[in-house]
N, C-alpha and C positions, 0 to 999 in steps of 0.2 A: 465233366467232373473228374477230378483226379482220384484214381483208385488208391486205396491204402492197403498195403500188404504187410503181414507180420514180418518183423525184422528177423533175419537169419541169426542163429546163435553163432557167435564168434568162436574160432578155435581157441583152445586153452592157451596156446602160445601168444595170443594177442591180448591176454588178460594181464592184470597187474602182477608184478613180481612181489610176492609176499613170503618172507621167511617164516620159520616155525614159531619163533617168539612173537612176531607180529600177528600171525594167525591166531595164536592163543589169546592175545589181548583182544583182537577184533571179535573173535567168536564169543568171548565173555561179554563184551560191550553189547553185541547184538542180541544175546540171549536176554538182556535186560531192557532192550529197545534203545537205550541211550545211557550216557553217564556224564559226570562232571569231574573236573580235575581232582577235587578233594577225595572222591571215592576211588578214582583210578589210582591215586597215590596210596591210599590205604590198602587196596587190593594187591597191587603189583610192586610197589616200592615203599613198603612200610619202614624200611631201614634207610631209605634214601631221602632226598629233599623234595619238598613240594615243587620247587622250581624245576627239578629234573623231570618230574611227572608231566608238568606243563609243556616242557620241551618235547617230550616224546609225543604227546598228543598233537602239538603243532607240526611236528615232523610228519605225522600220519596225514594231516590235512594237506601238506605240500605234496605228499606222494599220491594223493587222490584216494586215500582209504576212508577218510572221514569228512563230514561236513559238520557245521555247528550253527546253533542259533544263540542269539544273545538278546534278551529282552530290553536291556538298557545298559549303559556303560558301567553300572555298579553291580550288575547281575553276573551269575556264573555263565560260562560257555557250556551249552548242552551239546555234547558230541554224539553223533550217530553215523552209521556206515553209509557210504555211497552205494548206489546201485551196482557200479562196476566192482566194488570190493565184495559185495554180497555174492555176485555171480562168480567171481574168481574163486572165493572160498567154497562155494557150492560145487563148481566144476572140478575142483581139485580134491574134493571129498574131505575138506577140513572143517566144515561147519554144516549142521543140519538146518535147512532153510525151507520155509514154505513159499513165501512170496518173493519174487526176484524182479518184479517189474515196477513196483510202486515205491516211491520214497517214504521214509519213515516220517510219521506225523506225531508230534508230541502234544498231548492234551494238556493245556495249561492248568486245568482244574484238577488233574490227577498227578501232576508233576511232583509235588512235594511228597505225596503219599508214595509214589514210585521210588523216589530217592531214599526215603526212610526204609522201605523194603530192601533196597540195595544194600543199605548199611547193615541191616539185620543179616542179610545173606553173607556179606563179607565177614561179619563177626562169627557166624556159625561155620563158615568154611575154614576159618582160621582156628577154630576151637580144638585144642589138643585132645579132648575126650571124644570127639567125633572123628573117627578114622575112615579113610577111603570114602569121602562124602560124594554123593552123586545128586546133582540139583537139576530140577526142571522148573522153569519160571512160569509165572502167570502169562507173560507174553507168548511163550512157546505153547502152553496148554490151550490158550484161546485160539491159536492158529491151527490146532488139531494135532500138535506134536505131544503124544502121550509119553509117560515114563517108559513104557515098553518100546515105543518107537525110538526114543532117544538112546535107550540102552542097546537096542539092535544096531543103531548107527555106530555107537562107540565100539561095539564088538565086531563091526564089519559084517553084520548079518542082515542088513536092511535090504528088502526086496526092491527091485527096480520100479515097481508101480506103487510104492508106498504113498505117494502124494494123493493118488486117487482115493485110497482108503482114508487118509487123513482128512481130505476135504469133506468126505461123506460124514465123518465123525464130527467135524467142526460145524457142518450145517445142522446136524441133529442135536448139537450141544445147546440146550436151552438153560441149563443151570449155571450158576456163577462158579467159576473156577477159584480155587484158593490162591493166595498170593505167592505160594511156593510149595513145592513138593521136594522132599529129599530123603535119601537113604544113607545110612552110615552105620559103621560098627561102633556100638556104644555098650560099654561094660561087657565086652566079649560076645555080644549078640548083634546080628544084622537087624536093624530096625528101620521102620518106615515112619516118616513124619509128614504132616501137612501144616503149613504156616498160614495164619490169618492175621493181618495187621489192621487194627481198628484205630484210625487217625481221628475221624469224626465219630462221635458216640453213636453206637447202633441203637435204634429203637427196638421195642419189644418184638415187632414183626420181623425185623432184620435178623435178630438173634435166632428167632424160630427158623427162618429160612436157612441160615448158616448151619444150624444144627442138623437140619434135614438133609441138606446137600452134602455135607461132609460125612455124616453117618452112612448115607446111601452110596456115595461114590468112593469112599476110602474107609471101608469098615475095619480094616486091619492096620490102620495108621494111628499113631499118636497125634491128637489134634492140639496144636500149640497156638494159642490166641495171645497176641501181644497188643496191649492198649498203649496209646501214647502217654497217658498219665496214670498215676496211682489211683485217683478217684474213679477214672473210667474202668480201670482193671477191677476194682472192688465191685462196681456195678455190674460188670460183665460176669464176674463169678456168681453173683446172686441170680442173674438172669439165666445163666447156664444151669445152675442148680435147679431152677424152676422148670427148664425145658428138657434137659437130658435125663433119660431114664436111668434109674438106679444102677442097672446092670452095666451101663455104658460109661459111667462117670470116671472110672479109672483110666479111660483113654484121653480125658480132657485135662489140659493144663493151661494156666493163665499167668501172664507176667506183664510188666510194663517195659516200655522201650529202654529206659535208663538201666534197669536191672539186666536185661538181656545183653546190652552192649558193654557192660562194665563188669559183670560177675561171671564166674565159671558156670558153664551150661547146667551142671547138675545142682546148682545152688540158687537158681533164679526163678524156679517154677512153683506155682501153687496148684496142687491137684484138687479138683473140685469135689472129689468124694469126701473130703474132710470139711467139717464145719468152719465157716469163716469167723475168725475172731473179730470182735468189735474194736 
C-alpha cells in the first residue's frame, strides 16, 4: 500500500510572481469568495471600459491567479483564486487566509445573493460620506476571521498562532454571521455597522433569530437591513418593530436594494424607531 505524506511547503521563491496591484485585486476577490466581470469593473475600473476589466481577469487566468466557472454560454464567468495564488499571497503576507488546501466551491443556490451583497459592498466602499472604510465579509467571518483578527493583520500585529484561535472560534460559531461588517468615519465619528441582505423574504422566526444574533454579537453596531424590494422592506420594518425592544430601535435601519445602490448613504435608510407611514 502506498504511503501518503503531507506535501512540503514550497519556498516563497517558487510561488507566483504577483505585484502589489494584482495582490490588491486578488485579495478583494478572495474576501468575497468569487466575483464576476461586471462587479470587478465597478470596483476597480469604474472610469474604464468593461472590456478592459474582462481583459485583466483573463490575464489573471493565464498567469495562474484565477480559475473560473461558467454555467452555460450565456452566463457570467465566476472567477475565484487558485490554490497557488492563495498560498502565494498568504506566504508573502498580503492577504489573510484561513484555508489554503481546498479549492473554492460556489454554491449555486447562494450565488445571486452573494453577488448582490458584493454590489452593496462596492457601493458602500465608494461612498464619499464613509471615510477610511474597513470591511470584513461573511465569507471571512464564517471561516473564523473576526474584525479584530483582520484589523491586527492589516496593522502587522497578528500573532503567529492566530489560525489555532480562529479555528476554535469557527468551530464554536453556531449563530449565523451577518452578510458584512464594516467600520467607517461617518459625520466625524468612527462607527461600526453590520449589514444583512434579505433576498428571499424572511419569515417571522428568521427575523426573530436575526434580531437575537445581531443584538447579541454586535451590541454597539448600527444594524443595516437591506431587502431586495420595497414591499419586502416594508414588511421587514413591521417585523422588526414587533421584535426589537424599544430601547434598541435606534440601532436598526432598513432600506431596499435600489435605494442603497443609487442614493447617498445618509438619505436611503429608514430608522425603525419611527412609525411606518402607510
